[in-house]
C-alpha positions in Angstrom: 112.7 118.0 60.0 112.4 117.5 63.7 109.3 118.7 65.8 109.0 120.6 69.4 105.3 118.9 70.0 105.1 121.4 73.0 101.5 122.6 73.4 100.0 119.0 71.6 98.6 115.7 72.4 100.0 112.7 71.7 99.2 111.2 68.6 96.7 107.8 69.6 98.4 104.7 69.0 98.0 101.2 69.6 101.4 99.6 71.0 102.0 95.4 70.9 103.1 94.6 74.0 103.6 90.5 75.5 102.7 89.7 79.2 103.3 86.5 80.4 103.2 85.1 76.5 100.0 86.8 75.7 99.7 89.7 73.4 98.6 92.7 75.2 97.2 96.0 73.3 98.7 98.8 75.1 97.1 102.7 74.0 98.2 105.5 74.4 95.0 106.1 76.9 96.3 103.9 79.1 99.6 104.9 79.4 98.9 108.7 79.3 95.3 109.9 80.5 95.2 111.2 83.7 98.7 110.9 84.8 101.7 112.5 84.7 104.1 110.9 82.6 107.9 110.5 81.6 108.9 109.8 78.2 112.2 108.8 76.9 113.1 107.6 73.1 116.0 106.5 71.7 117.1 104.7 68.4 117.1 100.6 69.8 117.3 98.5 72.5 120.9 97.0 73.2 122.8 99.7 71.8 125.6 101.4 73.4 124.5 104.6 75.0 121.2 103.9 75.5 122.0 100.5 77.6 124.8 102.1 79.5 123.5 105.8 80.5 120.0 106.4 79.1 117.6 104.1 80.0 119.9 103.4 83.8 120.0 107.2 84.3 115.6 106.6 84.5 115.7 103.6 86.3 117.9 104.8 89.1 115.8 108.3 89.4 113.0 106.7 89.6 111.8 107.5 93.2 112.8 110.8 92.7 110.6 111.4 90.2 107.8 109.2 91.6 108.5 111.8 94.9 108.2 115.1 92.5 104.6 114.1 90.8 105.4 112.1 88.4 103.7 108.2 88.1 104.9 106.5 85.4 108.3 106.3 83.3 107.9 105.6 79.7 110.9 104.3 77.0 109.4 104.0 73.9 112.0 102.6 70.9 111.3 101.4 67.5 111.9 97.8 68.0 109.6 94.8 68.4 107.8 93.8 71.7 110.0 90.3 72.1 113.3 92.8 71.5 112.0 95.6 74.5 111.0 92.2 76.4 114.7 91.0 76.8 116.0 94.3 76.6 114.6 95.0 79.9 115.2 91.6 81.8 119.0 92.1 80.3 118.9 96.0 82.5 117.1 94.9 85.5 115.3 97.9 84.4 112.4 97.7 87.5 111.3 101.2 87.4 110.7 102.0 83.6 108.4 100.7 81.1 109.2 99.7 77.9 107.2 100.0 75.1 107.4 99.0 72.2 106.5 101.4 68.6 107.2 98.3 66.2 106.2 99.8 63.2 107.2 103.4 64.5 103.6 105.3 64.3 104.2 107.0 67.7 107.6 108.1 66.7 106.5 109.2 63.3 103.8 111.2 65.3 105.7 112.4 67.3 108.0 114.2 64.1 110.5 111.7 65.8 111.2 109.4 63.1 114.7 109.2 61.3 116.5 107.3 58.3 119.1 105.0 60.0 119.5 103.1 57.1 123.0 104.1 56.8 123.7 102.0 60.0 121.0 99.3 58.5 118.8 100.2 61.3 115.8 101.7 58.7 113.6 103.9 60.3 114.1 105.0 64.0 113.3 107.4 66.8 115.3 110.1 67.1 116.8 110.4 70.9 114.6 112.8 72.9 112.5 113.0 76.0 109.3 114.9 77.3 106.8 115.4 80.0 102.9 114.5 79.6 100.7 115.9 81.7 97.1 113.8 80.7 98.4 113.1 77.6 99.2 116.9 76.9 103.2 117.3 76.2 104.4 120.0 78.3 108.2 120.3 77.6 110.2 118.2 75.1 114.3 118.2 75.4 115.2 117.5 71.7 119.0 116.2 70.8 120.2 118.4 68.6 120.4 117.8 64.8 123.5 117.2 64.1 125.7 113.9 62.9 125.9 110.7 64.8 123.9 110.2 67.8 124.1 113.1 70.1 123.1 112.6 74.0 123.2 115.6 75.7 119.9 116.6 76.8 117.6 114.0 76.9 119.3 112.6 80.0 117.3 111.8 83.4 118.8 114.7 85.5 118.7 117.9 82.3 114.1 116.1 82.8 114.4 115.8 87.0 115.7 119.4 86.5 113.0 120.5 84.6 110.6 119.2 87.1 112.6 120.5 90.3 115.5 122.2 90.3 116.2 121.3 93.8 114.9 117.8 93.7 117.9 115.7 95.4 119.5 113.6 92.8 120.2 109.8 94.6 123.1 108.5 95.7 124.7 106.2 93.0 125.6 103.3 95.9 127.6 99.8 95.3 128.6 97.5 97.6 131.2 94.8 97.5 129.9 91.6 99.2 131.0 88.2 100.0 128.7 85.2 99.9 128.1 84.1 103.9 129.6 87.4 105.3 127.7 89.1 108.4 129.7 92.6 108.0 127.8 92.8 104.5 124.8 91.5 105.5 124.9 94.3 108.5 125.8 96.9 106.1 122.8 96.0 103.6 120.2 96.2 106.7 121.7 99.7 107.4 121.7 100.7 103.3 117.7 100.0 103.7 117.2 101.1 106.8 118.1 104.3 105.8 116.5 104.3 102.2 119.0 103.5 100.3 118.7 102.1 96.7 122.1 100.2 96.3 124.2 97.4 93.9 125.4 94.4 95.1 128.7 93.0 93.2 129.2 89.7 95.1 133.0 89.1 94.6 133.8 86.5 91.3 130.9 88.2 89.4 130.7 90.6 86.6 131.4 94.4 87.5 128.4 96.3 85.7 128.3 99.9 84.4 126.9 101.2 87.7 129.3 100.1 89.9 131.9 101.7 87.7 129.9 104.9 87.5 129.9 104.1 91.5 133.5 104.7 91.5 134.8 106.6 89.1 131.8 109.0 87.9 131.6 108.1 84.5 129.7 105.4 82.6 132.2 104.8 79.8 134.6 102.6 79.4 138.0 101.9 79.3 138.4 103.5 83.2 142.2 103.2 84.0 143.3 102.3 87.3 147.3 102.6 88.0 148.5 101.6 91.6 145.3 102.4 92.7 144.7 106.2 91.3 142.2 106.8 88.8 143.5 107.5 85.5 140.6 108.3 83.5 140.0 107.0 79.9 142.1 106.1 77.2 143.1 109.9 76.3 144.2 110.2 80.1 146.2 107.3 80.0 148.0 108.3 77.3 148.9 111.8 78.6 149.5 110.1 81.9 152.1 107.5 79.7 153.6 110.7 77.7 154.9 112.5 81.5 155.7 109.0 83.3 
């Protein structure tokens, strides 16, 4: 049974983390005491929805959260610290603190530990998010208890809307460039001067999920273009070909 902990204090746990090749103990007091913290938790590092949407969404919205009184954004997953550190590097999630709940103690204390042995995962966290003020849970968004891995309410936009429904959502900007291009340098300077965060895609390098969303408004694949026109996903393509 998934338990809503609104009005309760977060469980007291010590997380075993690695920083600069040294073991560093981080307590829940270190994370929450005297601060306003947004937490989101997910089934596992490097898993599809977690990597393509959940973590990137909070990382991209970090500046807006800070402007609206949030001191820190924390991602907690039942993974060990080595996995979480590598995932942070892979995702370039500089605006989110990734915390390993390797033994599932925090997740169990939150009433969010679930059995994923059917997938070979063992015990993992259910997907949820929460707003915590000085260690007290003010609001939780818990994904519905249904089969699979629902992702409907624990996203960054839902949390931001709760904190401030009038908050301006960050614009997703991707910039395609070439090495040595002076016009590219000018464009980057203009974006930075006007406060826009952007992703630079140098031609010849891999295009990322963020650039996909900037171009199509979607984070799922495939996204099909035909003669410069966005057709959409596989079902959209099927419909298009049926009448072509």
